[in-house]
C-alpha positions as CSV (number, residue, x, y, z in Angstrom):
1,M,118.0,106.1,87.9
2,P,117.0,107.8,91.1
3,S,115.7,105.6,93.9
4,F,112.3,105.9,95.7
5,H,114.2,107.1,98.7
6,S,116.0,109.8,96.8
7,L,112.6,111.0,95.3
8,F,110.4,110.7,98.2
9,G,112.5,109.9,101.2
10,S,112.9,113.5,102.3
11,L,109.1,114.1,102.4
12,D,107.9,115.0,105.9
13,I,105.0,112.6,106.5
14,S,104.6,113.2,110.2
15,S,101.0,114.3,110.1
16,R,98.0,113.1,108.2
17,P,97.8,116.3,106.0
18,K,101.4,115.8,105.1
19,R,100.8,112.1,104.3
20,R,97.9,113.2,102.2
21,R,100.1,115.6,100.3
22,A,102.8,112.9,99.8
23,V,100.2,110.5,98.4
24,S,99.0,113.2,96.1
25,L,102.6,113.7,94.7
26,I,103.0,110.0,94.2
27,M,99.7,109.8,92.3
28,T,100.9,112.7,90.1
29,E,104.0,110.7,89.3
30,L,102.1,107.5,88.7
31,S,99.7,109.4,86.4
32,H,102.6,110.7,84.4
33,I,104.1,107.1,84.2
34,R,100.7,105.9,83.0
35,Q,100.5,108.5,80.4
36,L,104.0,107.6,79.1
37,E,103.0,103.9,79.0
38,E,99.8,104.8,77.1
39,D,102.0,106.8,74.6
40,Y,104.2,103.8,74.2
41,L,101.2,101.6,73.6
42,E,100.0,103.9,70.8
43,R,103.3,103.8,69.0
44,I,103.2,100.0,68.7
45,P,102.5,99.2,65.1
46,F,99.0,97.9,64.2
47,N,100.3,94.5,63.1
48,L,102.1,94.0,66.5
49,Q,99.2,95.1,68.8
50,D,98.3,91.5,69.6
51,G,101.9,90.7,70.6
52,D,103.6,90.3,74.0
53,A,104.8,94.0,74.1
54,A,101.2,95.4,73.7
55,A,99.8,92.9,76.2
56,A,102.4,94.0,78.8
57,A,101.7,97.6,78.2
58,N,98.0,97.0,78.6
59,D,98.6,95.2,81.8
60,S,100.8,98.0,83.1
61,L,98.1,100.5,82.2
62,D,95.6,98.4,84.3
63,F,97.9,98.1,87.2
64,L,98.8,101.7,87.3
65,S,95.2,102.8,87.0
66,D,94.3,100.4,89.9
67,A,97.2,101.9,92.0
68,I,96.0,105.4,91.4
69,L,92.4,104.6,92.2
70,N,93.5,102.8,95.4
71,L,95.6,105.8,96.5
72,M,92.6,108.1,95.8
73,E,90.4,106.0,98.1
74,A,93.1,105.9,100.9
75,Y,92.8,109.7,101.4
């Protein structure tokens, strides 16, 4: 699995516009991860939707949504 540094470490963040672009890229990746987590949640069978896996997936969706919103507000 690639590390954060291998994915984003080479980004030039020396100026505010470049940092804004870096945050935009990170938000795009987080949105993609959020969509995949949502897809996972939808595949959980109905009879298991009250279980631990569904609860963890819902928590992940909430945390990812909060992270994306916070990054949007940062720039």
